[in-house]
C-alpha positions in Angstrom: -18.1 42.8 23.1 -14.7 44.7 23.3 -13.5 41.4 24.4 -15.5 39.6 21.2 -13.9 42.1 18.9 -10.5 41.4 20.0 -10.7 37.8 20.4 -12.6 38.1 16.4 -9.4 40.4 15.5 -7.0 37.6 17.0 -8.5 35.1 15.3 -7.9 36.8 12.3 -4.5 37.3 12.7 -4.0 34.0 13.3 -5.6 32.9 10.2 -3.6 35.2 7.8 -0.3 34.5 9.7 -1.0 30.6 8.6 -1.7 31.4 5.5 1.9 33.2 4.9 3.5 30.4 6.5 1.3 28.2 3.9 0.7 30.3 1.1 2.1 31.2 -2.1 5.6 31.9 -1.7 5.9 29.3 1.3 4.8 26.6 -1.4 7.5 28.2 -3.8 10.3 28.5 -1.3 9.6 24.4 -0.3 9.1 23.5 -4.1 12.9 25.6 -4.6 14.7 24.0 -1.5 13.6 19.8 -2.7 14.6 20.6 -5.9 17.4 22.3 -5.0 18.5 19.6 -2.4 17.3 16.4 -4.2 17.9 17.3 -8.4 21.0 20.1 -8.2 22.7 18.9 -5.6 21.4 15.3 -5.7 21.9 14.4 -9.4 24.6 17.3 -10.2 26.5 19.4 -7.6 27.5 16.1 -5.1 25.7 13.4 -7.2 24.4 11.3 -4.5 21.5 8.3 -5.0 20.5 8.8 -1.6 20.1 12.8 -2.0 18.5 12.5 -4.8 15.7 9.7 -2.9 14.9 12.5 -0.6 12.9 14.8 -2.7 12.0 12.4 -5.6 8.8 10.2 -5.3 9.1 7.0 -5.6 7.5 6.3 -8.7 9.5 9.3 -10.3 10.0 9.1 -14.6 12.4 11.1 -16.8 10.9 10.9 -19.9 14.3 11.2 -22.7 13.5 12.1 -26.5 16.0 10.8 -28.9 15.8 10.5 -32.7 12.3 10.6 -32.1 12.1 7.7 -29.5 10.6 8.4 -26.3 12.3 6.6 -23.3 11.5 6.3 -19.8 14.1 6.3 -17.1 12.9 4.9 -13.4 14.1 6.8 -10.3 16.2 3.8 -9.0 17.6 3.5 -12.4 18.8 6.8 -12.3 19.8 7.1 -8.5 22.1 3.8 -9.4 23.5 5.3 -12.6 24.3 8.5 -10.6 25.9 6.8 -7.5 28.2 4.9 -10.1 29.0 7.9 -11.8 30.5 9.3 -8.4 32.0 6.5 -6.8 34.1 6.3 -10.5 34.5 10.0 -11.0 38.2 10.7 -9.9 38.0 14.3 -10.3 35.6 16.4 -8.1 32.1 17.9 -10.1 32.4 20.9 -12.2 30.7 24.4 -10.4 26.8 24.3 -10.8 24.5 27.2 -11.3 20.8 26.5 -10.9 18.6 29.6 -12.6 15.1 29.1 -11.3 13.6 30.9 -14.4 9.1 29.7 -13.5 8.3 27.9 -10.8 4.0 27.2 -10.9 2.0 26.0 -8.4 -1.5 25.3 -8.5 -3.1 23.7 -5.3 -1.2 20.6 -5.2 0.7 20.7 -8.3 3.9 22.5 -9.0 6.3 22.9 -12.4 9.4 24.1 -12.3 11.6 25.5 -15.3 15.1 25.3 -14.7 18.3 26.7 -16.5 21.3 24.5 -15.3 24.8 25.2 -16.3 28.0 22.9 -15.5 31.4 23.7 -15.6 30.1 27.5 -16.7 28.2 25.8 -20.0 24.0 26.1 -20.2 23.8 22.1 -20.5 20.2 21.6 -19.5 16.5 23.8 -19.5 14.2 21.0 -17.0 10.7 20.8 -16.4 10.3 18.9 -13.4 6.4 18.5 -12.3 5.8 18.1 -8.5 2.9 17.3 -6.3 2.7 18.1 -2.9 2.2 15.1 -0.4 1.3 15.1 3.4 5.1 15.0 4.2 5.9 17.6 1.4 7.1 18.6 -2.1 8.2 15.6 -4.4 9.1 15.5 -8.0 7.2 13.0 -9.6 8.3 13.8 -13.4 11.4 15.4 -15.5 11.4 16.0 -19.1 14.8 18.4 -20.3 16.5 19.9 -23.4 20.1 19.2 -23.4 21.7 22.0 -25.2 25.0 21.3 -26.8 28.2 21.0 -25.6 
């Protein structure tokens, strides 16, 4: 009977350990890593369409609101703009600071609220939506508020 209890305890410990690696804290860490690499770095700190594509889903959409008109930008359109801007840039990108003010996760869905600063100025409050796919978390949508410069 002692062997059976030891085996049961070991199985329970493995289950707890596995949950700790895939639980809420691990999800938040994985989400933050994807957002930092693909969005903070790929769009702002080290602009690169290739970096963006590593963390954005191919069907990603960014919604813009200008003068009451809703616009839509695809990943391909945005990545081309990012690459073009990086190629034309003469000076290094400004210092970028990102503050994760909220990461909400429910099952395979997540929303990130991010405060983005460039060159010491608060530029964007971003709301990024992510889904967990078999290969990991991917950014699927973005809306934002552009702060006055």
